[in-house]
C-alpha positions as CSV (number, residue, x, y, z in Angstrom):
1,M,0.0,0.0,0.0
2,P,1.5,3.4,-1.0
3,P,1.9,6.1,1.6
4,A,-0.8,8.7,1.8
5,R,0.2,11.9,0.0
6,N,-0.6,15.4,1.1
7,P,-2.6,17.0,-1.8
8,Y,-1.3,20.5,-0.8
9,P,2.5,20.7,-0.8
10,G,3.7,22.6,2.3
11,G,0.3,22.4,3.9
12,M,-2.4,25.0,4.0
13,D,-1.3,27.9,6.2
14,E,-4.3,30.1,5.8
15,P,-5.3,32.2,8.7
16,S,-8.5,31.3,10.4
17,S,-9.8,34.9,10.5
18,P,-9.1,38.0,8.4
19,S,-6.4,40.3,9.5
20,I,-7.0,43.6,11.3
21,G,-6.3,45.6,8.1
22,A,-8.9,43.6,6.2
23,R,-11.4,44.1,8.9
24,V,-10.8,47.9,9.0
25,L,-11.1,48.0,5.2
26,A,-14.3,46.0,5.3
27,V,-15.8,48.4,7.9
28,L,-14.9,51.4,5.8
29,V,-16.4,49.8,2.7
30,L,-19.6,49.1,4.6
31,A,-19.7,52.6,6.0
32,V,-19.3,54.2,2.5
33,A,-21.9,51.9,1.0
34,A,-24.4,52.6,3.7
35,W,-23.9,56.3,3.4
36,F,-24.3,56.1,-0.4
37,L,-27.4,54.0,-0.1
38,L,-28.9,56.3,2.5
39,K,-28.3,59.3,0.2
40,V,-30.0,57.4,-2.6
41,V,-33.0,56.4,-0.5
42,I,-33.4,60.0,0.8
43,G,-33.2,61.3,-2.8
44,V,-35.9,58.9,-4.0
45,I,-38.2,59.8,-1.1
46,A,-37.6,63.5,-1.8
47,G,-38.3,63.0,-5.5
48,V,-41.6,61.2,-4.7
49,A,-42.5,63.9,-2.2
50,W,-41.9,66.6,-4.9
51,F,-44.0,64.7,-7.4
52,V,-46.9,64.3,-4.9
53,A,-46.7,68.0,-4.0
54,V,-46.9,69.0,-7.7
55,V,-49.8,66.7,-8.3
56,L,-51.6,68.1,-5.2
57,A,-50.9,71.7,-6.3
58,V,-52.4,71.0,-9.8
59,V,-55.4,69.3,-8.3
60,A,-55.8,72.3,-5.9
61,V,-55.6,74.8,-8.8
62,V,-58.2,72.8,-10.8
63,W,-60.5,72.6,-7.9
64,A,-60.2,76.3,-7.1
65,T,-60.8,77.4,-10.7
66,R,-63.9,75.1,-10.9
67,T,-65.2,76.4,-7.6
68,L,-64.7,80.1,-8.5
69,F,-65.9,80.0,-12.1
């Protein structure tokens, strides 16, 4: 019977957890992504609010002109 071979020469010396630098970088990436997404969500909400305000203003003008004339 031939001896068992290690499929990975030199062994696998991978760290079990990411380094401190990788963790700091990951936190920074998450913070920037969260800030960007928050800005996008706020922008979408503001855009919808403007659209609703314009529609309400048009409806108010139509109602007022029909009421007066």
